[in-house]
N, C-alpha and C positions, 0 to 999 in steps of 0.2 A: 499520556500521563497527566493527571490533573493536579499539578503540584501547587500552583498558586491558589487554587480553590481550597485545597486543604490548609494552606498557609493562612489564608484570610478567614476561613470558616464560613464563607457565604454561599457555598454551593451545596444544595441538598442532595443533588445527584452524586456528588463526590462523597458525601457522608454515606447518605444512603449507600541377477545373474544372467539369465538366458536371454541373449539378444540385446542386452542393455548396453547403451553407450556408457563408457566409463566416465567417472567424474572428470578425469583429466581431459577426455575428448570434449565433454561439455564445456569445460573452461576454455579449451582451445577454440571451440566454435565462437565463444563470446569474446575472444581476443584478450583474455585475461592474463596478467603476468604478475599476480600478487606474490610478493616474497613471503615464503612460508618456511618455518622450521617443522620438520617431521614431528607429528604429535607425540609419538613415543619418546623421541629424543627430548622434546620439550618437557614432557612429564618427568623423565629421569632427572633432568636438570632441576626442575622445580622441587622434586623430592629432596635433592641435595641441599637446596636452600632452606626448605622447611625443617629439615633435620637440625639446623643450626639455630632455629628460632626458640625464643621463650614462649611460654603459654600466653603471656600478655601480648606479645607481638603477633601471635597467630590471631588472637581475638580482635586485635586492632584492624586486621585486614578483611574481616568478614562482616563489617558494618560500615556504611559510608555516610558522609555528611550531606545535608541539603544546604548549600552555601548561604541562601538568604536567611537561614535560621541558625547558622552555626558559628556566629561570632564568638571569638574567645576559645574555640574548641581546638584550634590548631595554631602552630607558630608559622605555618606556611600561608601564602597569599590565597585567599578565597576569591576566585573569579565568579561573579554572579552567573550562575548556570544551573545545571541539573544535579551534579553530584561531585563529590571530592573524597578521595581516600589517600591519607598520608602514606608515604613510602617508608622504607626502613633503610636509611643511608648506609648503615654499617654492613648490610648484606647486599647492597646494590639494588634493592627493590624500589622501583620508581614511584613517584607520586602520580596519582591518576586523577585526571579532571574529565568530567563527562558533560556532553552537550546533547540536547535534543537535536534531531537531525533528519527526519524523514525526507524533507524536500530541500534541505540546505541547513546551514548552521543556524539554529533557531535563536531568536532573541525576542520572545513573544511580546512582552510589554515594555521593551527597551530597558531590561535590567542593566545592560551594559550600554550606557549612553553613547550614542554616535556610532555604535558598532553595526555595520551592515554586512550582508553576505549575498551571494548569488542564489536566487530562488528558482528552483526547478519547477516545471509544471507538476500538477498533481500525480500521485501514483497511478491513477486510472489513465491519465494521459500517456505515461510511460508504458503501461500495460497495453494500451491501444496500438503501440508500435509493433507489438509481437516481435520485438528485436532485442535479444540479450545484449547486443553491443551498445544500444542506446541506454539501457539500464546500467551497464557497466561504466560507460562514460560519465553518466550522472553521478554514480557513486564515487568514482575516482576524483571528480571535480569537488564534490562536497567534502570528501576526505582530505583533500589537499588544503582546502580552506580551514577545516577544523585544526589541522596540524599547525597552520600558520597563526591561528588564534590561540594556540597552546592547549588544545584538547587532544587527548589520546584515546578516548573512548567515545564513539558516536552511538546514540540510542536510535539507530536506524534499523532497516530490515523488516518493515512491517509486512506480514504475509497472511494476515487473517482473511479467510475467504468471505466474500460477500454472500450472506445468506438472506438478507433483507435489503430491499432497495432504499429504504428510508434511514438506514444507519448513518448517523451523523459523521462517522469517521471513514466511510467508504472511500472518500476521495484520496486518503492516504495510502490505501492498499492497492492490490494488483488484480482485483476482480474475483470472479466466482469459480474459476477452474484451477484445480490443483497443479496440473502440469504447467500451464502458462505462468501462474503465480510463483511456483517453485523455481522454474527456469530463470525468470526475470529477477526474483529476489536474490537467488544465488549469485547472479551476475552483478547485481547492485552491491551486495555485500563484498564480493571479491574486489570490486572497484574501490570501495572505501578502504579496504585493508591493504590495497596496493601501496598506500601511503604509510605503511608500518604503524597503523593504529588499529584499534579493535572496533568492529561493528557488532552490535547485538543482532539477534533475530527475535521478533516479538509479534504478538503477545500470546504466549504459550499457555493455554489454548482456548479456543471458542469464545474469545472476547468479541462477540458478533453483534452486539448492540451497545449503545452508550447509556440508555435508560436503565438506571439501577445497576450499573455495571459492577459496583462494589458489593452488591448483595444478591445478584442473580445466580441461579444454579442451572447451568447448561446441562441438559440431559440428552444423551444419545448412546446407542449401543456401540460396543467396541469395534465391530466390523465396519460399521458406517463411519465411525470416527477415523479409523485407520485409512479408509479409502477416500477420505475427503480432506478435512483440515490438517490432520496429522501428515498425510501424504505431501501436502504442500510444504510443510516444515521439513519433512525428511528430504525431499528433493533439494530444497534450498540449502540445507545444511551440507549435503553432499557436494553441492556445486560451489558454495561460497565459503565453507569452513569458518563460520563466525566464531569469534573468540568467546562470545557470551550469548546465552539465551535468557530472555526476560520473560518470567512467568506473569500471568495475567491477574486482574483483579477478582474476576468472578470465580464461582465454584464450578467444578465439572463433576457431574454425577455424585454430588453430595459433599465433596471435599474442595477446599480452597485450592485454586490452581498452584499457589505458592507453597502448599503443604500437601501436594497430591502425589502419593507414592506411585500410583499407576503412571502418571505422566512423567514424573521426574526420574524416578529410580528405574522403573520397568521399561518404559518406552525409550526415553531419551538416553539414559546412561547404559542400560543393559542391552536393549535390542539394537539401538543405533550406534552404540559405542562412542557416544559424544564425549570428548575429552576436556572441554572447557568448563566455564563456571555458569551456574544459574543465579542470576540476580533477580531480585524482586522488582515489581513495579512499585512506584512511589506511593506508599500507604497501603500496600497489599499484603503485609505480614500480620499474622494473627497469633503466633505462638512461638515458643523457643524450641522445646524438645520435639514436638511433632514436626515442625517445619524443618529443623535440621536433619532429623532422621529420615524424613520423607524426600530429601534431596535438594533443599534450598541451600545454596552455598554463600550467599551474601544478602544482607538486608540493605536495600538501597534507600537513600534519603531518609535516614532513621527518624528525623524529627517529624516526619509526616505520619508515622505509625503511632499507635496508642502508647507504645513503650519501645525502648531500645531492647528488642528481643535478643539480638545477637551480640550484646555487650556484656556487662557484668552477669546478666542472667544466664547467658550461654556458658561463661566461665564456671559459674556455680554448677550448672548442669553437667559439665564435663568432669569437674572434680567429684561430683556425686555419682558419676557413672551412668547418668541418665542419657547422656550423649557420649558415645565412646570417643576416646582420644583419637583413635584411628579415623573416625568420621570427621573430627575437626581438622586433622591433618589433610584429609582428602579435600575438604572445602578449600583450604589454602592452596594446596597443590593445584587444584583446578583453576583457581584464580590466577596463579602464576603461569600455569600452562597456557591459558588464553593469551596472556600478555607476551609470553616468550614465542609462541607459535606464530603470532601475527607480526612479530618484530617490534612491538611497542615497548617491550622490556628493555631492549638494547639500543633504541633510537630515541633519545630524549627530544621532547618538543623544544622549540626555541625558548630562550630565557625571556625574550620580549616579543610581543606580537609583531607580526610582519604583514605587509599589505599584499594580498593575493593579486594575481593578474586578472582583475575583474573583467576587462574587455574580452579577453580570451575565454573566460568562463561563461560570459553571457552568450557566446556563440554555442556553447554546449547546451545551455538552457533552451535557446531558440531552436536548435536542431531537434531536441526532444519534443518541444511543443509542436513543431511542424510534422514530425513523424506520428504524433499521437492524435492530431485533429482528424475527426471522422466525418466524411461526407455522407450523411444519412439519406438524403433525398436530393434529386437534381432533375426534376421533370423539365423536359424541353431543353435540357442542357443550358439552363439559365446561368449556371456558373461554368467556367470562370467569368468574371464580370467582363462583358464585352467592351472593347475599346470605344464603341459607339455610344456607350452610356455616358452622357455629358453632364447629367444632373442626378446626383445620388444623395439621398438623405439617410443619415444614421439616426436611429431612434433608441433612446434609453440606455440602460446599463452603464451609465457614466462613461460611455465609449469616448467621450471627448478628452478624458484625463487618464484613464487606465483600464486595468483588467482586474477582476475579482480574485481574491485568494481565500482558501479555506482557513478555518480558525482552529486554535488549540495549540498543543505543544509543538506542532510542526510549523508554526507561523514563523516565517523568515522576514526580517526587516531588510528589504532588498535594496540593492544599489540603485540609487535614484530617488529613494524615499517613498513615502506613502501619501499620495494626493488626497486620499480619503481614509479616515480612521475614525470609526464610530464606537464609542464605549457601549457596553451592554448594561442595562439597568436591572435585568433579572435573568434567571435561567442558570442552568448548571455550569455554563462557561463564563458567567459574567465577571468573575474575579481574575481571569487570566486570558481572556480572548477579546478581540475587538474586530468589528467588520472592517477589513483592510483591503485596499486596492494597491496593486503594483503600478508604478508610474510608467506605463507603456501604453500610449494612446492609440487605439485602432483608427481614430479619426486622422491623426497626424500621419500615421503609417500609410493609410490609404491615399491621403493627399500626395505623399511622396511617391507612392507607386503609380498613381494616375494623375500626373501633373496637368494633363489636358482637361480633366473633369472638374466640375464644380461640385464639391462635396461639402454638405452642411450637416449640422447636428441639432436635434431637438431632444429635450430630456423626457418628453412624453407626458409631462404633468398637465399640460393644457391640451385637452382632447381636441378641440376645434383646430388649434394651431398645428397639432401633430398630424391630423387627417389632411389638412390643407397642404402641409409640406410633403406628405407622402403622395398625394394626388398629383401634385405639380412636378414631381420628380420622374426620372426615367426608371428609377429603381429605389426601393426602400430596403434598408438592412436593419433589422430589429435585433438589438442585443438584449437577450433575455438572461436574467441572473437569478440564481438561487444560492444563498449563503448557507453553508453547513459547517459544523464544528464538532470537535471532540467535546465530550461531556454532555451532549444533548442530541437527540434524534429529531428529524424533521417531523412536523405534525402530520403532513400528508405529502403526496407526490405531485400536488399542483404547484405551479409557479406562484410565488407570493405576490402580494400587492396588485392583484387584478391584472397581472400581465397577460394572462390568457385572453381575457376580453379585449384588451388593447391590440394584441396581435391580430385577432380576428377582425377588428374594425379596420386596422391598417390594410390587411389583405383584401378587404372588401372594396377599398378604393384604389388599391395599387396591386394589379395582378402580378407584377414582378417584385415580389417580396421575398427576402431571404431572412431566415431566422438563425442567428448565431447564439448557441446555447453555452453560457458560462455557468455550469452547475456542478454540484458535488457528486452527481450520479444520475440515475434515470429520473425523468419527470414525465408526467402525462402531457399529451399534446392534443387537446380537443380541437384545435385549429388545423391539424396536420393536412387535411384534405384541401384546405384553402391556400396553403403556402407551398409554392413549388420547390423551394430549396431549403434544406435544413443542414446546418453545420454544427457538430458537437465539438466545442472547443475546450470543455472541461474548465479547470482553473489553469490557465496556460503559462503561469510563471512570469518572470520579470521581463521577458521579451515576447509576451503574448500578443501584444498589439501588432508587432511586426510579423509574427508567425501567422496570425489570422489574415492580415492583409496579403501576405504572400500566397496563401491558399485561395483566398477569394479572387485574386487577380490571375491565378494560374502560374505565377512564378514558381510555386511549389505545387506539384501534383499531389492531391490528398491520397494518403495510403493507410490511414489508421483503420483499425478494425475493433469493433466493440468487445471489450473484455467482460462485459456484463450485459445481461438481458434487459431490454426496455419493455416493461409490461404494457399491455394495451389497456388495462384497468387495474385499480387498486385491489380488486378481488382475485387477481391471478396469482400473486406470490403466496407462499405458504402462510404468511401472517400479514394481515392488512394494516397493522399498527404495532408500535413498540409494546412488547409484553411488559406488564407491570406499570404502564404509564398512568393508568387510572389511580392506582394506589399511591404513587408518588405525588401525583397532582393533588390528592387529598391532603397529604402531609405538608406539601408546600403551602397550600391554602391556610392550614392551621398555623404554620410558622409565620406567614404574613400577618395573621391576626395577632400572634403573640411571638414577636421576634426573639424573645428569650429562649424559646424552645428549639431554635434552629441548631445551635451548637450542641445541644444535648439529644438531638433526635436519633433514635435508633431505628433504622429502616428495616422493615420485615424482609426476610429472604423470600424469594419466590422462584418457582421453577420456570424454565423455558424448555419445552419439549420440542426438539428439532425433528418433527414428524417426517420431514423429507429425507432424513438419514444422509446417505452419501449422494443422493440425487439432488445436488445443489444447482441452482440456476437453470441453465438450459436443459439439464436432465429432468428437472421437475416439470418443465413445460412439455417435453416429449412424453413423459410418463403419464401426464394428465390429458394429453391430447389437446393442448391449448396453443393458440397462435399468438405470439407476443406482437407488440408493435414493431420492434426491431430485434432480430435474433442476435445472440452471442456470435461474434465473428463477422458480423455484417459491416460493410463499408464499401463506398463507391470510389471511382477514380475518374479522371478526365480522359483516360484511355480505356481500352478493352483488352481482356486477357482470355485466352482459350487454353484448356487442358486437353492434351491429345496423347494417344498411344499409351494408356496406362497398363502396367504389368504388375500384378499382385503376387507376392511370394510368401509362402508359408514355411512349415517345418518347425525349426527351432526358433525362428524369429519371424515377425510379420512386418512386411514392408510393401511399399508401393512406389514404382518408378514411372515417371511420366514426363511429358514435355509441357513446359509453360511457354506460351507464345504471346507476345505483345502484338495484337492485331490492329492496334490503333495508330495514331499519328503523333503520339506524345510519349516521351519517356516516362516511366513510372514504376512503382513498386507494387507487387502483388503478394498476398499472403495465402498460399494454398494450405488447406487444413485437412487433416486425416482423422476421421471418426470411426470408431470400431465398436462392435458388439458381438458377443457369441450368439449364434442363431438360436440355440435351444434355451437361452437364458431368459428371454422376454424382458430384457433390460434396455434402458435408454442407451443410445450410442454415446461414447466418451471421446473427447479430444485426446488422441494418442500421439500426435505429431504435428508439427507446423514448421514453416520457414518463411522468411521474407526474401523476395527475389526482385532485384532491380533490373529492368530490361529496357533497352532502347526500342524505338518503333521497329517492328518487324523481327526483333530478335527472338530466338528460341533457346531455351536452356533445359537440359535434361536434369531432372531433380529426383532424388530418392528420399522418402520419409520412412523412417523406421520407428515402429511403435515402442513407446516406453512399456516394458513388460508388466510393471505394476498397475498400469492403466488397464491392460487386458485381463490381468489376474483378478481373482476375488481374494479378500483377506479371510483366511480360515483360522478362527480362534482355537480350534482343536489341534491344528497342526503343531504349533502355531506358525503362521507365516503366510506367504503369498502362494496361491495355487492357480497355475494356468491349466485349465481343463482342455483335454484333447477334444478336437471337434472342428466344425466349420465356423469361421468368423466372417461377418460382413464388414466390408471396408468401404467407407464413403469418402471419395475425393471431393472436397466441398469448398464452397466459398463462405459458408457460415454454418451454424449448428443445425439449421433446418433444411439445408440443401441435400437432396437425395437423388440428384440427376445422374450421378456417376457412382454406382454401387457395384462392387465386385466381391468375390469371396475367395477364401483360401483356408486350408486346413492347418492347424497347429498341433504340435506334439505336446503331450502333458509335461509339465515342469513345476517345480516348487522353488521358492526362494525364502531365505530367512526373513524374519520380521524387519 
């Protein structure tokens, strides 16, 4: 959500059934205990409350304030944050305060002076754990902090699939696969709501790039959409039961997402039976009558839209019969249902802010970072750092003071402060984002972990000094960084500031070079053949320095697996660059020449044709016969694992049972993955099941993976619904999406499922 950009007016881009595990079983696997009221009972109670409301009271609940611009519009305290909706004391309807929240309770440009929060690692780091419990623990932690800070709605639950590796907001989300993203998003949401507050799920749907996100028209067929992005939302809603869904900025097949009858009325509310409320993204509402009738229930941050569409204009539309009173009642009932079902309605937040147990919460963030760090390459077992390495030099990435954070509405002002904070002078995020580091120094953490070693740091700016330091050390650890942010996409997949050239020069003089990547997503690595060890640390959060040090030294055995494909070249993904960037760049240049045009600019709508359809990420690579640099699901360990004695079962459900054996000398976690495709379909294989298994050296565990039936099925628009076709299915027990060393087959019975 680009709220501050809209506030200041400086951002052109802002202008511009069968065999299925039940949702309860999924929640049990994730260890969730979120208190919930049955949705039907919650709705019945909500209807009773709405029946006692006046028309003006109903209208008051379906549009919310944006606190920085809402002075004088309420008698209640406005906490500087994302949103505010007054309650109705006479009916017991609570006041609602909303905070941005993807990676912690956000406070982007320190609206709330001195207010800090625990910063989780990026969403991609959490997704790399392939562990719903890690996701749930993070959600529970940030939900707890939100409640202590007097918020009862968190704008969390990002589940947009990664379709393009250069998307500036990829770091917030959970990767390219609908099953993985849906499972982990559901667990995260459930964790948030275990605190009796609401979590959203967002951004519904196809908000897959930041360039021109307020004007782009995402185009894709219904079958492909149902089998990809919508499936991720469907799974996450089933598992997490979010109180609210946030619709996106962009258009989908010609209609704005926040007034899209297909998405909101047909899919979400009819097919999925979703009982909660649909809130808009901030500045994403374009009409009154069409939006209300198409399924939007609440206009969020009304001051950032061109008009207050759901205020007096909606009242007039109801009185004129353009929006039926029944529809308005449903809007309010859904709002109250979301609050009641999650427990937010009956559990007031504290009257004054409380101090969370930050030390305990920091451990949650560190565990998530450690589980999400991916060992991409480790030639010659260079890692873990040998105890015999007495002189180690760290190069670049400001590793002496902290670790990098992604920018935008998810920015957390973390406990410990920001040792580096650089304002932006231009670009779509310049008004509400800063290049920010968390105060968790890898240098200090490594010195603590290796007290017998001499560990130094050079920033890399002086080439001769850098090469001399690398040459004279026993090992060089290069910290490579790529800052990404909401509201703008990266220009290309290369590391910025000539880091690629510097890494190559360092590796040429120091054969024992390790690259630690703090990036928002995949980057190209032209130096990969020269560097024996590569560690993907993502944006590792406020305990990132400690987590990186623990993995490098072997105190923690790396177990992360890539939730996103790393392309070997920029030509491999479906699109080489952000669609529409050339048009917007031209308008930006015009605005720079005549600043007065910026606030009045009307950006042209443009289509984005998602030609890959449902073959997102690794499926695209298999379909096109391309070998990526690193495959989805890839990740190494300091130990070895073997899969033995696989048995595949078919019939009404497809499953594979096998032994996982730790054949090495170190305890560690493995992530077996199950990929499936129908033999006659000529389709790429799809991730249909996965699990995370921790094993001691020599330990064996018998594991069963059962395929999610909607992954096996095709969506049939004529049925309509999911259709599992009878026939033979190939099953790959794999270490990543490209692994076909253990492929079996089984026959499945025909079956259909509702949409």
